[in-house]
C-alpha positions in Angstrom: 0.2 19.3 13.3 -2.3 15.7 11.4 -5.7 14.6 11.8 -4.8 12.7 15.2 -7.1 9.5 13.6 -11.0 9.2 12.0 -13.8 8.9 15.0 -13.1 6.3 17.6 -10.8 6.1 21.1 -11.3 7.6 24.1 -12.7 11.2 23.7 -15.3 13.3 24.5 -16.1 12.9 20.9 -17.2 9.8 21.2 -20.4 11.1 23.6 -21.8 13.0 19.9 -25.0 11.4 19.4 -25.2 9.9 16.1 -25.2 6.7 13.4 -22.6 6.5 11.0 -25.5 4.9 8.8 -28.3 6.9 6.9 -31.9 5.5 6.6 -33.3 8.5 4.6 -31.3 10.7 2.0 -30.9 13.9 3.6 -31.3 17.2 0.6 -28.5 19.1 2.3 -26.4 19.2 4.4 -24.1 21.6 7.0 -20.4 21.1 8.6 -20.1 21.8 12.3 -16.5 22.2 14.0 -16.6 21.8 17.6 -15.0 20.9 20.7 -18.5 19.4 22.9 -20.8 18.5 21.7 -23.9 21.4 21.5 -20.2 23.9 21.1 -20.2 25.1 17.5 -17.1 26.6 16.3 -17.6 26.5 13.3 -19.9 26.1 10.3 -20.6 25.4 6.8 -23.7 25.8 6.3 -26.3 24.8 2.3 -23.9 22.2 1.7 -25.6 18.8 -1.0 -26.9 16.4 0.8 -23.5 14.6 0.4 -20.2 17.1 0.0 -17.5 14.6 -0.4 -15.4 17.4 -2.4 -15.7 19.8 0.4 -15.6 17.8 3.5 -11.8 16.7 2.5 -11.4 20.1 1.8 -12.1 21.2 4.9 -9.8 18.2 6.9 -7.1 19.2 5.1 -7.5 22.9 6.0 -8.4 21.3 9.6 -5.1 19.9 9.7 -3.0 22.9 9.1 -4.3 23.9 12.3 -1.1 24.4 14.8 -1.2 25.8 18.3 -1.0 25.4 22.1 -4.4 23.6 23.9 -6.8 26.7 24.5 -7.6 27.8 28.3 -10.6 28.7 28.4 -13.0 31.2 26.4 -9.5 33.3 25.1 -8.3 30.0 23.9 -11.0 29.0 22.4 -11.5 32.2 20.6 -8.8 31.8 18.8 -8.7 28.5 17.7 -12.0 29.7 16.2 -10.4 32.5 14.5 -7.0 29.9 13.5 -9.5 27.5 12.3 -12.0 30.1 10.4 -8.7 31.3 8.7 -7.4 28.5 7.5 -10.7 27.2 6.0 -11.1 30.4 4.1 -7.6 29.9 2.8 -8.7 27.1 1.2 -12.0 28.8 -0.8 -14.7 27.8 1.6 -17.6 29.9 2.2 -17.8 29.3 6.4 -19.6 30.8 8.8 -18.1 31.4 13.0 -20.1 31.1 15.3 -20.4 34.8 17.2 -18.2 36.0 20.2 -21.6 35.5 22.3 -23.4 32.5 21.1 -19.6 31.1 21.9 -19.4 32.4 25.4 -23.6 31.7 25.9 -22.9 27.9 25.3 -19.3 28.2 26.4 -19.2 28.9 29.5 -19.4 26.2 31.5 -15.4 25.8 29.9 -14.0 28.6 32.7 -10.2 27.1 32.5 -11.2 23.1 30.7 -7.9 22.9 28.3 -9.6 22.5 24.4 -7.2 19.7 23.4 -9.4 18.9 20.5 -11.6 19.7 17.7 -13.4 17.8 15.9 -15.2 17.5 13.0 -19.4 16.6 12.2 -22.3 16.2 9.8 -25.4 17.9 11.1 -28.3 16.2 8.9 -31.4 18.8 9.2 -34.1 18.1 10.5 -32.9 14.6 12.1 -31.5 16.1 15.1 -28.7 14.0 14.4 -23.9 13.9 13.8 -22.4 12.1 12.3 -18.7 12.4 12.9 -16.3 13.0 10.5 -12.7 13.3 12.0 -11.1 15.3 14.8 -7.8 16.9 15.4 -5.3 17.4 19.1 -4.7 20.6 19.8 -0.3 20.5 20.9 0.6 19.8 24.1 2.8 22.1 25.1 
């Protein structure tokens, strides 16, 4: 499985809040891997303002994730573990969202199929997110 395309197209991630440009220069940032707005699987925190190397490594690691479309919370947790292992293998200090928090935030998922995940940059103190890339899970 590879990168299916950068932000654009017809996806739930088209609805993420955010802007392409900045009206300020953040001093630190976080990268979040998410399956829906407000539902982050993992984060890489405390990066310099423009972490080009970390973004490149994170995107390459994410492109190695290969698994079928996930169903419900079990599938979501499997995706989280698979993604976390890929990011750690790439040498990134990743923080996985605790299972209890995922269960709380993902309560409405039920049998909702998770077909893709995205990487977004979280801008501190601005409550804004910049979409950086997204990947589709294999539809088997």
